[in-house]
C-alpha positions in Angstrom: -21.6 15.8 -41.3 -24.3 16.3 -43.9 -24.5 13.4 -46.4 -23.8 14.1 -50.0 -26.7 14.4 -52.4 -28.4 11.0 -52.9 -28.0 9.2 -56.2 -30.8 9.7 -58.7 -33.6 7.1 -58.5 -36.0 6.1 -61.3 -39.3 7.9 -61.0 -42.0 6.0 -59.3 -45.1 7.1 -61.2 -43.6 7.3 -64.7 -40.5 5.8 -66.3 -37.9 6.8 -68.9 -37.8 3.2 -69.9 -39.6 2.7 -73.3 -42.9 0.8 -73.0 -42.7 0.7 -69.2 -44.5 2.5 -66.4 -44.1 2.2 -62.7 -47.0 1.7 -60.4 -47.0 4.5 -57.8 -47.6 3.1 -54.3 -49.8 5.3 -52.0 -47.1 6.6 -49.6 -49.5 9.2 -48.0 -49.1 9.7 -44.3 -51.3 7.4 -42.3 -53.9 8.5 -39.8 -52.1 7.5 -36.7 -48.4 7.8 -37.5 -46.6 11.0 -36.3 -46.5 13.4 -39.3 -42.7 13.7 -39.0 -40.7 11.0 -37.5 -38.1 12.3 -35.1 -34.7 10.7 -35.5 -33.8 11.4 -31.9 -34.5 8.8 -29.2 -37.7 9.5 -27.2 -37.1 11.5 -24.0 -37.3 9.6 -20.8 -39.2 12.5 -19.3 -42.9 12.6 -19.5 -44.3 15.2 -21.9 -47.0 17.5 -20.7 -50.2 17.3 -22.7 -53.5 19.2 -22.5 -56.7 17.3 -22.0 -57.9 18.2 -25.4 -54.7 17.1 -27.1 -55.9 13.8 -28.5 -53.6 11.1 -29.9 -54.4 8.4 -32.5 -54.1 4.6 -32.4 -54.8 1.7 -34.7 -56.2 -1.7 -33.7 -56.0 -4.8 -35.9 -57.7 -8.1 -35.1 -58.8 -11.3 -36.6 -61.3 -13.6 -35.1 -64.1 -16.0 -36.1 -66.9 -14.2 -37.9 -69.9 -13.5 -35.8 -72.4 -10.6 -35.1 -71.5 -7.8 -32.7 -67.8 -7.3 -33.3 -68.0 -3.9 -35.0 -70.6 -2.8 -32.4 -68.3 -3.8 -29.6 -65.3 -2.0 -31.0 -67.3 1.2 -31.6 -69.0 1.1 -28.2 -65.6 0.6 -26.5 -64.2 3.7 -28.2 -67.2 6.0 -27.7 -67.8 4.9 -24.1 -64.2 6.1 -23.3 -64.6 9.4 -25.0 -62.8 8.4 -28.2 -63.7 8.9 -31.8 -63.6 6.2 -34.5 -62.0 7.9 -37.6 -61.5 4.9 -39.9 -62.7 1.3 -40.1 -61.7 -1.3 -42.7 -63.3 -4.8 -42.4 -63.0 -8.1 -44.3 -64.6 -11.5 -44.0 -62.4 -14.3 -45.3 -64.5 -17.2 -46.6 -62.6 -20.5 -46.7 -62.9 -22.3 -50.1 -65.4 -25.1 -50.4 -62.7 -27.5 -51.6 -59.8 -28.9 -49.5 -56.7 -26.7 -49.9 -54.5 -27.1 -46.8 -52.4 -23.9 -47.1 -55.6 -21.8 -47.4 -57.3 -23.2 -44.3 -57.3 -21.1 -41.0 -57.5 -22.4 -37.5 -61.1 -21.2 -37.1 -62.4 -23.8 -39.6 -64.9 -21.2 -40.9 -65.1 -17.6 -42.0 -62.7 -15.2 -40.3 -63.5 -11.6 -39.6 -60.6 -9.1 -40.0 -60.8 -5.4 -38.9 -58.5 -2.4 -38.7 -59.9 0.5 -36.7 -58.2 3.9 -36.3 -59.4 6.1 -33.5 -58.5 9.2 -31.5 -58.7 9.5 -27.8 -57.6 11.8 -24.9 -54.8 10.1 -23.0 -55.5 12.1 -20.0 -58.9 10.5 -19.7 -58.2 7.1 -21.2 -54.8 5.8 -20.1 -52.7 3.7 -22.4 -52.9 0.7 -20.1 -56.7 1.1 -19.9 -56.8 1.1 -23.8 -54.9 -2.1 -23.9 -57.1 -3.8 -21.2 -60.4 -2.6 -22.9 -59.5 -4.0 -26.3 -57.8 -7.0 -24.8 -61.1 -7.9 -23.2 -62.9 -7.6 -26.6 -60.2 -9.7 -28.2 -60.7 -12.4 -25.6 -64.5 -12.2 -25.9 -64.4 -12.8 -29.6 -61.5 -15.4 -29.5 -59.2 -13.3 -31.6 -56.2 -15.1 -33.0 -54.6 -11.8 -34.1 -54.6 -8.7 -31.9 -52.4 -5.7 -32.5 -52.5 -2.2 -31.0 -50.2 0.5 -32.5 -50.1 3.9 -30.7 -49.3 6.9 -32.9 -46.8 8.7 -30.6 -43.1 9.2 -31.0 -42.5 6.8 -28.2 -44.3 4.0 -30.1 -42.7 4.4 -33.5 -41.7 0.9 -34.5 -38.0 0.2 -34.3 -36.2 -1.8 -37.1 -32.8 -3.0 -38.0 -31.7 -3.3 -41.6 -29.6 -6.2 -43.0 -28.1 -4.9 -46.2 -26.3 -6.7 -49.1 -23.8 -5.4 -51.6 -26.5 -3.9 -53.9 -27.4 -0.8 -51.9 -30.3 0.7 -53.8 -32.9 -0.5 -51.4 -30.9 0.6 -48.4 -30.4 4.0 -49.9 -34.1 4.4 -50.6 -34.9 3.5 -46.9 -32.4 6.0 -45.7 -33.8 8.7 -48.0 -37.3 8.2 -46.8 -36.1 8.0 -43.2 -34.2 11.2 -43.5 -37.3 12.9 -45.0 -39.4 11.7 -42.1 -41.8 9.8 -44.4 -40.8 6.2 -43.3 -42.9 5.5 -40.1 -40.1 3.6 -38.3 -36.9 4.3 -36.3 -33.8 2.7 -37.9 -31.7 1.5 -35.0 -28.9 -0.3 -36.8 -27.6 -1.3 -40.2 -25.8 -4.6 -40.5 -24.1 -5.9 -43.6 -21.8 -8.7 -44.7 -20.1 -6.1 -46.9 -18.0 -3.1 -45.9 -19.3 0.4 -46.0 -17.0 1.2 -48.9 -18.6 -1.7 -50.8 -22.1 -0.4 -50.1 -21.3 3.1 -51.1 -19.8 2.3 -54.5 -17.7 5.4 -54.4 -20.7 7.6 -53.8 -20.4 8.3 -50.1 -24.1 8.7 -49.5 -24.6 5.7 -47.2 -21.7 6.6 -44.9 -22.8 10.3 -44.8 -26.4 9.4 -44.1 -25.6 6.9 -41.3 -23.3 9.5 -39.6 -25.8 12.3 -40.0 -28.7 10.1 -38.6 -26.4 8.5 -35.9 -27.3 5.0 -37.1 -24.6 2.5 -36.1 -23.2 0.3 -38.8 -21.9 -3.3 -38.2 -19.9 -5.2 -40.7 -19.7 -9.0 -40.4 -17.9 -10.6 -43.4 -19.4 -14.0 -44.4 -17.8 -16.9 -46.3 -19.4 -18.4 -49.3 -18.6 -21.9 -48.2 -19.5 -23.4 -44.8 -16.6 -23.6 -42.3 -15.8 -27.1 -40.8 -18.2 -26.2 -38.0 -21.1 -24.5 -39.9 -23.5 -24.4 -37.0 -23.1 -23.4 -33.4 -24.6 -25.5 -30.5 -27.8 -23.5 -30.8 -28.1 -24.2 -34.5 -27.1 -20.7 -35.7 -25.1 -20.5 -38.9 -21.5 -19.6 -38.1 -20.3 -18.9 -41.6 -23.2 -16.4 -42.1 -22.2 -14.7 -38.8 -25.7 -15.2 -37.3 -24.4 -15.4 -33.6 -22.8 -11.9 -34.0 -25.9 -10.5 -35.7 -28.1 -11.7 -32.9 -25.7 -10.3 -30.3 -25.9 -6.8 -32.0 -29.7 -7.0 -32.0 -29.9 -8.0 -28.4 -27.5 -5.2 -27.3 -29.7 -2.4 -28.7 -31.3 0.0 -26.3 -34.7 -1.5 -27.0 -35.8 -4.5 -29.0 -36.5 -4.1 -32.7 -40.1 -4.7 -33.7 -39.1 -6.3 -37.0 -36.1 -6.8 -39.3 -35.8 -5.6 -42.9 -33.6 -7.4 -45.5 -32.5 -4.8 -48.1 -31.2 -7.1 -50.8 -29.4 -9.1 -48.1 -28.3 -12.1 -50.1 -27.8 -14.5 -47.1 -30.4 -17.2 -46.2 -31.3 -16.9 -42.6 -31.4 -20.2 -40.8 -34.5 -21.5 -39.0 -32.6 -21.3 -35.8 -31.9 -17.6 -36.3 -35.6 -16.9 -37.1 -36.7 -18.8 -34.0 -34.1 -17.0 -31.8 -35.2 -13.6 -33.2 -38.8 -14.4 -32.8 -40.3 -11.5 -34.7 -41.2 -10.6 -38.2 -38.5 -10.4 -40.9 -39.4 -8.5 -44.1 -37.5 -9.3 -47.3 -37.5 -7.9 -50.9 -37.2 -10.5 -53.6 -36.1 -9.2 -57.0 -38.7 -11.2 -58.9 -42.5 -11.9 -59.0 -43.0 -14.7 -56.6 -43.9 -17.5 -56.6 -42.0 -17.6 -59.9 -38.2 -17.4 -60.1 -37.4 -18.3 -56.5 -33.8 -18.4 -55.3 -30.8 -16.9 -57.0 -30.5 -14.8 -60.1 -34.2 -14.1 -60.7 -33.3 -11.4 -63.3 -31.6 -14.1 -65.4 -34.4 -16.5 -64.9 -37.0 -14.0 -66.1 -34.8 -13.0 -69.1 -34.2 -16.6 -70.1 -38.0 -17.4 -69.7 -38.9 -14.5 -72.1 -41.5 -13.1 -69.6 -43.7 -10.2 -70.5 -44.0 -8.9 -67.0 -41.3 -8.4 -64.4 -41.5 -7.2 -60.9 -40.6 -7.3 -57.2 -42.1 -9.0 -54.2 -41.9 -8.0 -50.5 -42.7 -10.9 -48.2 -42.2 -12.2 -44.7 -39.3 -14.6 -44.2 -39.9 -18.2 -43.2 -37.8 -21.3 -43.0 -38.7 -22.1 -46.6 -36.7 -20.0 -49.1 -38.9 -17.3 -50.8 -42.1 -18.9 -49.7 -43.2 -16.6 -47.0 -46.6 -14.7 -47.1 -46.6 -11.9 -49.7 -47.0 -8.4 -48.4 -46.7 -6.3 -51.6 -45.8 -6.7 -55.2 -45.2 -4.4 -58.1 -44.8 -5.1 -61.8 -44.3 -3.6 -65.2 -44.7 -4.9 -68.7 -41.6 -5.5 -70.9 -41.0 -6.7 -74.4 -38.4 -8.8 -76.2 -36.4 -5.7 -76.7 -35.3 -5.5 -73.1 -31.7 -6.6 -72.4 -30.7 -8.3 -69.2 -29.2 -5.1 -68.0 -32.4 -3.3 -68.9 -34.5 -5.7 -66.9 -32.1 -5.3 -63.9 -32.4 -1.5 -64.1 -36.2 -1.5 -64.2 -36.5 -4.1 -61.4 -34.3 -2.1 -59.1 -36.8 0.8 -59.2 -39.6 -1.6 -58.4 -37.6 -3.1 -55.5 -37.1 0.3 -53.9 -40.8 1.2 -54.1 -42.0 -2.2 -53.0 -39.8 -2.7 -50.0 -40.4 0.8 -48.6 -44.1 0.4 -49.1 -44.1 -3.0 -47.3 -42.1 -1.6 -44.4 -44.8 1.2 -44.0 -47.6 -1.4 -44.1 -46.1 -3.5 -41.4 -45.1 -0.5 -39.3 -48.6 0.9 -39.5 -50.3 -2.4 -38.4 -52.0 -2.9 -41.7 -50.9 -6.5 -42.3 -52.9 -9.4 -40.8 -52.2 -13.0 -41.5 -55.5 -14.8 -42.5 -54.1 -18.3 -43.3 -50.7 -20.0 -43.6 -49.7 -18.2 -46.9 -52.3 -15.4 -47.1 -52.2 -11.9 -45.7 -54.9 -9.2 -45.5 -53.5 -5.7 -46.2 -56.0 -3.3 -44.7 -56.6 0.1 -46.3 
């Protein structure tokens, strides 16, 4: 069943809203992600590959700053017949004054690098690549070490938790359908029914059926039940045990979760049990207007800039490290509904962009609250 035409979205580079313009995020294909994401599960059979058929990979690391790191990375790649195609580096200098949430575990400058390289998998096996860079990581005492291989088998897997406002979910599905979102969506979970998500449009249902993405509905209660927490600390009235059960039953583990305007607060126990990154979109410019109703908060405060924030989820509400933000200027003439309409366009762009950054191994934590987003 082919899904019906998707609803119209506000333009990303220019806007019909008076006095406002959207910031266009660079959604160009990355150097190591497959140019078109296949929606079919990877075959269990090995694929034949000529010796000259190179593949790409990306390496991200963070370690104490010292001489020789770039030289070691470059030598490792060239020695094994590879070719370094892109390198982005950054040295994070800790502030001279005491500021606990800016400090890193090194106690001094940190070196961050993201290297994209091509190699022949017939000559340099995947396990050998891991071992070679693992040795460099150990040598330079790296606290962050990520390898992302640019093959269909290694496309990051995600599950989406969606709330009743479906514009962010629709945008993710549109990009996924077009093959421009560098992930594989393995499940959509919501505390609202599919009919509620569709708002009489039918696109979400048609897209999920066409893409063969399973949908799971777990209704939640607004008030805690007499037993709000299970023995393991999971929140019962938010259906966290059932959500974890779905995630654990998938064919393969997800690499991270995406909250598409999912308006339930995940408990610390859930985050600990899941154990991987969770990306959220907040419909306001953090650190301002945390919690509920940020549109109303912004309107009441008479702000001149509104926006959206994609961040990692932590146990503290809306305080996780910020991945991406987008903003536009507004005037006193904007109504509350106008602010909401403009913000939804920003939320779509910002969440999809953040998902692409995380999937492409571009995000590196450099301190408790700060991230480096490598170009």
